[in-house]
N, C-alpha and C positions, 0 to 999 in steps of 0.2 A: 911354515905356517903363515908368515907374512905375505908371501906370494899368493897363497890361497885366499886370504882376506881381500887382497887387492882385486883378484879375479872375480870374487863374489860381488864386489861393489860395481864392477864393470857390467855385470849381467843385468839386463833390464828386467825388473820384476813383472810377473804375469799381469798383475792388476794395472800396471802402467801401460803395458802393451795393449791390453783390452781397451783402455780409455783412449789411447792414441788411434787404434784401429777404428773405433767408433767416431772419434772426432774427424779423422781424415777420410772417412767413408770407405775404408778398405781400398784406397787407391793412392797412387803416387801424387804428391801435392804439386809436382812440377808439370806432369803431362796427363795425369788421370789414368795411367795404365793400372791394370789390376793383376799384372803378371810379374813374377820375379821380384816381389816386394821385399824391402829391407827396412828394419827399424834403424834410423840414423840419429845420431846425436847432433843437434843444432850447433851447440858449442862442443866440439869434439872432446871425448873423454881424455885424450892425450893432452889437451890444453886446459884441463880442469873442469870439463863439463860433467854433469851428474847423470846417473841412470835412474835416479829416484824421483824425477819430476817430469810429468807429461809435457810440460812446457819446453823441455829440452830434447824431446824425442819427436821425430816426424817419420812419416812413411815416404820412402823414395823407391822407385824402380831401380833395378840393378844398374842401368845405364846412368841415371842421374846420381846414384850413390857413388859410383866409380868416378864420375866427373868431379863430384864435390871433394872426395877424399877427405883430408884433414883441414880443408880450407874453411874459412868463415865466409858465408855468403850473406 
């Protein structure tokens, strides 16, 4: 049960995703690509970042998300 609760907190709620999508214009904030987009935690979840704040979520293309990994930029 504890693992299920942790996983639910990691999932980004739909209303946060929608707000981030609108804020970031449906494009990677690094290069402007509109393909292969990922919702990324600014402060990684593994380092205590939240999924419940649009300020901690950004849109990155796959290339930039992989480059970032769990680093703080």
